[in-house]
C-alpha positions as CSV (number, residue, x, y, z in Angstrom):
1,M,1.7,-6.7,-10.1
2,E,2.8,-7.8,-6.6
3,L,0.5,-6.6,-3.8
4,N,3.1,-4.5,-1.9
5,H,4.4,-2.9,-5.1
6,L,0.9,-2.1,-6.1
7,S,0.0,-0.5,-2.8
8,S,3.2,1.6,-2.9
9,Q,2.2,2.8,-6.3
10,V,-1.2,3.9,-5.0
11,I,0.4,5.7,-2.1
12,K,2.8,7.4,-4.6
13,A,-0.2,8.6,-6.6
14,A,-1.8,10.0,-3.4
15,I,1.4,11.7,-2.4
16,N,1.8,13.3,-5.8
17,I,-1.7,14.7,-5.5
18,H,-1.2,15.9,-2.0
19,K,2.1,17.6,-2.9
20,E,0.3,19.5,-5.7
21,L,-3.0,20.4,-4.0
22,G,-2.3,20.2,-0.3
23,P,-4.9,19.4,2.4
24,G,-8.3,21.0,3.0
25,L,-10.2,20.2,-0.2
26,L,-13.4,18.1,-0.5
27,E,-13.0,14.3,-0.7
28,S,-14.6,14.4,-4.2
29,V,-11.7,16.5,-5.5
30,Y,-9.1,13.9,-4.2
31,H,-11.2,11.1,-5.6
32,S,-11.2,12.6,-9.1
33,C,-7.5,13.3,-8.9
34,M,-6.7,9.7,-7.8
35,V,-8.6,8.3,-10.8
36,I,-6.6,10.6,-13.1
37,E,-3.2,9.8,-11.4
38,L,-3.7,6.1,-11.3
39,N,-4.7,6.1,-15.0
40,Y,-1.6,8.1,-15.7
41,L,0.5,5.5,-13.9
42,D,-1.3,2.8,-16.1
43,I,-2.9,1.2,-13.0
44,G,-6.3,-0.2,-13.4
45,V,-8.8,1.6,-11.3
46,Q,-12.6,1.5,-10.9
47,S,-14.5,4.2,-9.1
48,E,-17.6,4.0,-6.9
49,V,-17.9,0.2,-7.2
50,A,-21.2,-1.1,-5.9
51,L,-20.7,-3.7,-3.2
52,P,-23.8,-5.9,-2.8
53,I,-24.8,-7.2,0.7
54,Y,-25.7,-10.8,1.3
55,Y,-27.2,-12.4,4.4
56,R,-27.5,-16.2,4.7
57,G,-26.7,-16.5,1.0
58,E,-29.5,-14.1,-0.1
59,E,-28.7,-10.7,-1.7
60,I,-30.5,-8.1,0.5
61,H,-29.1,-5.0,-1.2
62,K,-27.7,-4.7,-4.7
63,A,-25.5,-1.7,-3.8
64,G,-25.4,-1.7,-0.1
65,F,-22.0,0.1,-0.1
66,R,-19.9,1.9,-2.7
67,I,-16.1,1.3,-2.7
68,D,-14.4,4.6,-3.4
69,L,-11.7,3.0,-5.5
70,L,-10.9,-0.6,-6.5
71,V,-7.3,-0.8,-7.8
72,E,-6.5,-3.7,-10.1
73,D,-9.4,-5.6,-8.7
74,T,-7.3,-6.2,-5.6
75,I,-6.9,-3.2,-3.3
76,I,-9.8,-1.2,-1.9
77,V,-9.0,2.5,-1.4
78,E,-11.2,4.5,0.9
79,L,-10.6,8.2,0.7
80,K,-11.2,10.7,3.4
81,S,-10.7,14.4,4.0
82,V,-11.5,14.7,7.7
83,E,-9.9,16.3,10.7
84,Q,-9.2,12.9,12.3
85,V,-9.5,9.3,11.1
86,K,-11.7,7.4,13.6
87,N,-11.8,3.8,14.4
88,V,-15.2,3.5,12.6
89,H,-13.4,4.5,9.4
90,K,-11.0,1.7,9.7
91,K,-13.8,-0.8,10.6
92,Q,-15.7,0.4,7.5
93,L,-12.7,-0.4,5.3
94,L,-12.3,-3.8,7.0
95,T,-16.0,-4.5,6.4
96,Y,-15.6,-3.6,2.7
97,L,-12.5,-5.9,2.4
98,R,-14.4,-8.8,4.0
99,L,-17.5,-8.4,1.9
100,A,-15.6,-8.0,-1.3
101,Q,-13.1,-10.7,-0.3
102,K,-10.1,-8.5,-1.1
103,P,-6.7,-8.8,0.7
104,L,-5.7,-5.2,1.3
105,G,-7.2,-1.8,1.9
106,L,-5.7,1.7,2.1
107,L,-7.4,4.4,4.1
108,L,-6.1,7.7,2.8
109,N,-6.9,10.9,4.7
110,F,-5.9,13.9,2.6
111,N,-6.6,16.4,5.3
112,E,-3.2,16.1,6.9
113,C,-0.2,18.4,6.7
114,V,2.0,15.5,5.7
115,L,0.0,12.8,3.9
116,R,2.2,10.0,5.4
117,D,0.3,10.7,8.7
118,G,-3.0,10.0,7.0
119,I,-2.2,6.6,5.5
120,K,-3.6,3.5,7.2
121,R,-3.0,0.0,5.7
122,I,-5.7,-2.6,6.6
123,I,-5.2,-6.2,5.9
124,N,-8.0,-8.7,5.5
125,T,-6.8,-11.8,7.4
126,N,-9.8,-13.8,6.0
127,T,-8.2,-14.2,2.6
128,K,-5.7,-16.9,1.8
129,A,-2.2,-15.6,2.5
130,E,-0.5,-17.7,-0.1
131,E,-2.5,-16.0,-2.9
132,F,-1.1,-12.6,-2.0
133,A,2.5,-13.2,-0.9
């Protein structure tokens, strides 16, 4: 599936959940719902994916980070339910993208009255553009 179409499907899933449940719940609730919704849409998703950390070619931590959702082995989805998305949240997602060598990340903050206001799209410019056009 083409990258932009796939990301729009992920956003569609999040909007469906937000319309039904609304804001104000724990991140873990939205996390579980996203897995269910993406499976319902027949989109491959992995939850809590371990992301090892390497330094100078040596693995220093087997599961240094955990990716909330990895969609179709291409898009990293970081879920939040916070009052306000901060720059550190965006930087965290960009770090995940670089370490995992994935092209696109979606930061979804479900704690918004309108979910559209809580969607941030982060592009990893360190991947080869022609692979993801």
